[in-house]
Kinemage of the C-alpha trace (Angstrom):
@kinemage 1
@onewidth
@group {chain A} dominant
@subgroup {mainchain}
@vectorlist {calphas} color= white
{ca unk a 1} P -144.892 138.053 -162.526
{ca unk a 2} L -141.159 138.795 -162.532
{ca unk a 3} L -140.142 140.329 -166.002
{ca unk a 4} L -143.591 140.362 -167.331
{ca unk a 5} L -145.092 143.650 -168.852
{ca unk a 6} L -148.494 144.484 -170.233
{ca unk a 7} L -149.074 147.165 -172.943
{ca unk a 8} L -151.936 148.126 -175.350
{ca unk a 9} L -151.656 146.813 -178.785
{ca unk a 10} L -150.796 149.963 -180.602
{ca unk a 11} L -150.023 150.033 -184.326
{ca unk a 12} L -146.341 150.575 -183.231
{ca unk a 13} L -146.565 146.983 -181.502
{ca unk a 14} L -148.119 145.210 -184.568
{ca unk a 15} L -144.839 143.112 -185.237
{ca unk a 16} L -145.270 141.950 -181.597
{ca unk a 17} L -148.775 140.955 -182.045
{ca unk a 18} L -147.644 139.071 -185.170
{ca unk a 19} L -145.209 137.438 -183.059
{ca unk a 20} L -147.675 136.307 -180.700
{ca unk a 21} L -149.989 134.882 -183.320
{ca unk a 22} L -147.248 132.999 -184.992
{ca unk a 23} L -147.438 130.729 -188.148
{ca unk a 24} L -149.438 127.805 -186.889
{ca unk a 25} L -152.451 126.992 -185.119
{ca unk a 26} L -156.044 128.765 -184.552
{ca unk a 27} L -154.605 132.251 -183.841
{ca unk a 28} L -152.524 132.356 -187.139
{ca unk a 29} L -155.914 131.699 -189.084
{ca unk a 30} L -158.382 133.371 -187.025
{ca unk a 31} L -156.358 136.594 -186.119
{ca unk a 32} L -159.181 137.235 -183.325
{ca unk a 33} L -161.905 137.912 -185.950
{ca unk a 34} L -164.325 135.144 -184.881
{ca unk a 35} L -166.286 137.394 -182.439
{ca unk a 36} L -166.209 140.355 -184.581
{ca unk a 37} L -168.183 138.489 -187.583
{ca unk a 38} L -171.085 136.627 -187.766
{ca unk a 39} L -171.549 133.288 -189.971
{ca unk a 40} L -168.444 131.883 -191.555
{ca unk a 41} L -166.567 135.038 -192.918
{ca unk a 42} L -163.580 134.450 -190.644
{ca unk a 43} L -162.960 131.006 -192.387
{ca unk a 44} L -162.505 132.684 -195.804
{ca unk a 45} L -158.983 133.814 -195.481
{ca unk a 46} L -156.253 133.920 -192.783
{ca unk a 47} L -154.758 136.886 -194.774
{ca unk a 48} L -157.971 138.798 -194.831
{ca unk a 49} L -158.191 138.080 -190.965
{ca unk a 50} L -154.886 139.359 -190.355
{ca unk a 51} L -155.487 142.562 -192.565
{ca unk a 52} L -158.556 143.078 -190.725
{ca unk a 53} L -156.819 143.002 -187.264
{ca unk a 54} L -154.165 145.310 -188.465
{ca unk a 55} L -156.873 147.802 -189.619
{ca unk a 56} L -158.569 147.543 -186.112
{ca unk a 57} L -155.220 148.158 -184.434
{ca unk a 58} L -154.218 150.936 -186.682
{ca unk a 59} L -157.716 152.652 -186.638
{ca unk a 60} L -159.064 151.926 -183.291
{ca unk a 61} L -159.495 154.987 -180.714
{ca unk a 62} L -158.972 152.611 -178.081
{ca unk a 63} L -156.466 149.592 -178.867
{ca unk a 64} L -158.559 146.491 -179.078
{ca unk a 65} L -156.260 144.306 -176.702
{ca unk a 66} L -153.328 144.079 -174.587
{ca unk a 67} L -150.079 142.396 -175.251
{ca unk a 68} L -147.891 140.644 -172.646
{ca unk a 69} L -144.285 140.816 -172.638
{ca unk a 70} L -141.664 138.805 -170.674
{ca unk a 71} L -138.316 140.639 -170.607
{ca unk a 72} L -139.239 142.614 -173.814
{ca unk a 73} L -140.329 139.346 -175.555
{ca unk a 74} L -143.864 139.422 -176.819
{ca unk a 75} L -145.836 136.348 -175.584
{ca unk a 76} L -149.416 136.800 -174.971
{ca unk a 77} L -152.626 138.680 -176.246
{ca unk a 78} L -155.813 139.618 -174.541
{ca unk a 79} L -158.897 141.007 -176.972
{ca unk a 80} L -161.352 142.787 -175.141
{ca unk a 81} L -163.808 145.863 -175.582
{ca unk a 82} L -167.233 147.044 -175.393
{ca unk a 83} L -169.553 143.743 -175.546
{ca unk a 84} L -171.500 145.612 -178.334
{ca unk a 85} L -168.393 145.477 -180.452
{ca unk a 86} L -168.668 141.711 -180.841
{ca unk a 87} L -171.827 140.633 -182.981
{ca unk a 88} L -171.202 136.947 -182.264
{ca unk a 89} L -171.407 137.670 -178.566
{ca unk a 90} L -174.268 139.934 -178.656
{ca unk a 91} L -176.330 137.398 -181.231
{ca unk a 92} L -175.849 134.511 -178.870
{ca unk a 93} L -179.399 133.313 -177.697
{ca unk a 94} L -177.783 131.230 -174.699
{ca unk a 95} L -175.833 134.082 -173.474
{ca unk a 96} L -178.743 136.474 -173.734
{ca unk a 97} L -180.676 134.118 -171.491
{ca unk a 98} L -177.994 134.444 -168.888
{ca unk a 99} L -177.086 137.933 -169.247
{ca unk a 100} L -180.459 139.428 -169.906
{ca unk a 101} L -180.589 143.146 -169.856
{ca unk a 102} L -178.091 143.782 -167.132
{ca unk a 103} L -176.136 146.973 -167.771
{ca unk a 104} L -176.807 146.708 -171.643
{ca unk a 105} L -174.787 149.212 -173.690
{ca unk a 106} L -171.131 150.497 -173.960
{ca unk a 107} L -170.359 150.376 -170.345
{ca unk a 108} L -170.281 146.504 -170.275
{ca unk a 109} L -167.067 145.105 -171.948
{ca unk a 110} L -166.209 141.631 -172.746
{ca unk a 111} L -162.921 139.570 -172.752
{ca unk a 112} L -162.904 137.248 -175.808
{ca unk a 113} L -159.666 135.407 -176.750
{ca unk a 114} L -156.550 134.939 -174.992
{ca unk a 115} L -153.389 133.802 -177.026
{ca unk a 116} L -150.287 132.833 -175.200
{ca unk a 117} L -147.398 131.330 -177.109
{ca unk a 118} L -146.125 127.787 -176.862
{ca unk a 119} L -143.287 127.625 -174.101
{ca unk a 120} L -145.215 130.227 -171.886
{ca unk a 121} L -148.400 128.562 -171.034
{ca unk a 122} L -149.608 127.529 -167.499
{ca unk a 123} L -147.413 130.180 -166.057
{ca unk a 124} L -149.939 132.812 -165.346
{ca unk a 125} L -149.478 134.776 -168.253
{ca unk a 126} L -153.377 134.923 -169.171
{ca unk a 127} L -154.091 135.590 -165.641
{ca unk a 128} L -151.566 138.723 -165.627
{ca unk a 129} L -153.608 139.717 -169.023
{ca unk a 130} L -156.831 139.601 -167.265
{ca unk a 131} L -155.752 141.512 -164.331
{ca unk a 132} L -154.410 144.172 -166.417
{ca unk a 133} L -157.700 144.037 -168.467
{ca unk a 134} L -159.883 144.870 -165.622
{ca unk a 135} L -157.590 148.059 -165.200
{ca unk a 136} L -157.770 148.708 -168.739
{ca unk a 137} L -161.434 148.482 -169.204
{ca unk a 138} L -162.128 150.891 -166.308
{ca unk a 139} L -159.681 153.344 -167.507
{ca unk a 140} L -161.827 153.308 -170.885
{ca unk a 141} L -165.076 153.864 -169.171
{ca unk a 142} L -166.450 150.294 -168.592
{ca unk a 143} L -168.551 149.713 -165.543
{ca unk a 144} L -168.667 146.000 -165.981
{ca unk a 145} L -166.348 143.470 -167.404
{ca unk a 146} L -167.564 140.200 -168.412
{ca unk a 147} L -165.801 136.859 -169.767
{ca unk a 148} L -167.196 133.538 -170.832
{ca unk a 149} L -164.523 130.989 -169.715
{ca unk a 150} L -164.138 127.282 -169.522
{ca unk a 151} L -164.646 125.249 -166.326
{ca unk a 152} L -161.995 122.865 -166.622
{ca unk a 153} L -163.147 120.859 -163.777
{ca unk a 154} L -166.443 120.145 -165.235
{ca unk a 155} L -164.609 118.739 -168.527
{ca unk a 156} L -163.575 115.041 -168.966
{ca unk a 157} L -159.695 114.889 -169.099
{ca unk a 158} L -157.148 117.413 -169.675
{ca unk a 159} L -157.747 120.452 -171.642
{ca unk a 160} L -155.471 121.432 -174.251
{ca unk a 161} L -154.197 124.840 -174.120
{ca unk a 162} L -155.505 125.837 -177.582
{ca unk a 163} L -158.883 124.818 -176.209
{ca unk a 164} L -158.784 127.418 -173.592
{ca unk a 165} L -158.599 130.763 -175.465
{ca unk a 166} L -161.664 131.988 -173.627
{ca unk a 167} L -159.567 131.709 -170.274
{ca unk a 168} L -160.363 129.566 -167.243
{ca unk a 169} L -163.121 129.608 -164.579
{ca unk a 170} L -160.423 129.472 -162.010
{ca unk a 171} L -158.327 132.345 -163.361
{ca unk a 172} L -161.512 134.542 -163.702
{ca unk a 173} L -162.551 133.665 -160.093
{ca unk a 174} L -158.893 134.389 -159.054
{ca unk a 175} L -159.325 137.984 -160.436
{ca unk a 176} L -162.351 138.740 -158.495
{ca unk a 177} L -165.197 137.755 -161.257
{ca unk a 178} L -168.499 136.282 -160.313
{ca unk a 179} L -170.360 133.636 -162.084
{ca unk a 180} L -173.813 134.776 -163.041
{ca unk a 181} L -174.964 131.723 -165.072
{ca unk a 182} L -173.756 129.169 -167.582
{ca unk a 183} L -174.525 128.705 -171.176
{ca unk a 184} L -173.498 125.144 -171.107
{ca unk a 185} L -172.293 122.759 -168.170
{ca unk a 186} L -168.585 123.834 -168.846
{ca unk a 187} L -168.935 127.481 -169.851
{ca unk a 188} L -169.700 129.819 -167.032
{ca unk a 189} L -170.392 133.640 -167.538
{ca unk a 190} L -168.364 135.671 -165.409
{ca unk a 191} L -168.685 139.382 -164.432
{ca unk a 192} L -166.855 141.918 -162.561
{ca unk a 193} L -167.723 145.624 -161.556
{ca unk a 194} L -164.764 147.641 -162.606
{ca unk a 195} L -165.842 151.230 -162.504
């Protein structure tokens, strides 16, 4: 996409991440803490979630996600990292049945959340983030990258952009991922070997 750039979410880019998450909607509440917690802890406080993500960006050896920019303006985010980093993913029984013990450990990375600012959605930003995520995971030692997108063709009616924070099946397929099973009729588990 012309004018689109992707960069790791480093501490120097924290204000750009704040811009992407905005002040309304789920991103401004969750701050991508849902998969990093168990129970309802992420619901306690938007301020704490924001502080937790800021600490993760500041303290991580490997930045916990990627930012998309169009002509220098921050417009999107992808959270990804080792599957073992996400307790809500590793503790999901339905997912465990699909994944089994395939490539268990740090070499399996996972995409969890895409955030694209209003006005920039349905323009390929999330797809560009996913393509960059494949390279990013490989550069940081991943052998496999997984995702758990939404199959919009299996849903009734049009899906709101906010409901697609996992990404879409078509986007993952276009990026070379293969379906290995489903946790629900609309929720395929996708994998791609990256290293």
